[in-house]
C-alpha positions, 0 to 999 in steps of 0.5 A, a space after each residue: 923090755 920096759 915092763 921087765 924089772 931091771 933085776 930080771 934082765 940079766 937072767 932073761 938075756 942069759 936065757 935068750 943066749 942059751 936059746 940062740 945057741 941051741 937053735 944054732 946047734 940044731 941048724 948045724 944038724 940039719 940041711 937046707 930050709 930046716 937049717 935056715 929055719 933054725 938060723 932064723 929062730 937063732 937070729 930072733 933069740 939073738 935080737 931079744 938077747 941084745 935088747 935085754 942087754 941094752 935095757 940092762 945097760 940103760 937101767 944101770 946108767 939110770 941107776 948111776 945117774 940117780 945115785 949121782 943126783 942124790 949125792 949132789 943133792 946131799 952135798 948141796 943140802 950139807 953146804 946150806 946147813 954148814 955155818 958160814 965163817 964170820 969175817 
């Protein structure tokens, strides 16, 4: 997931969820090993969706931390530029 741009992760997760749902619907239409096969495929799509969602959450956390660090740096720079009051 690290090679996927953060902006693509929500769409990718949504598509994986759609594919999972479609596989589960197919599993309901069949019996025996065919149904089990579709359920196996559905679990694979579910795992990929969860990974994409986790990568999206991590990306959002990283962005929030970057903004916080940037804000902290700007505050420190402003404090250094502010003249100190004379005693």
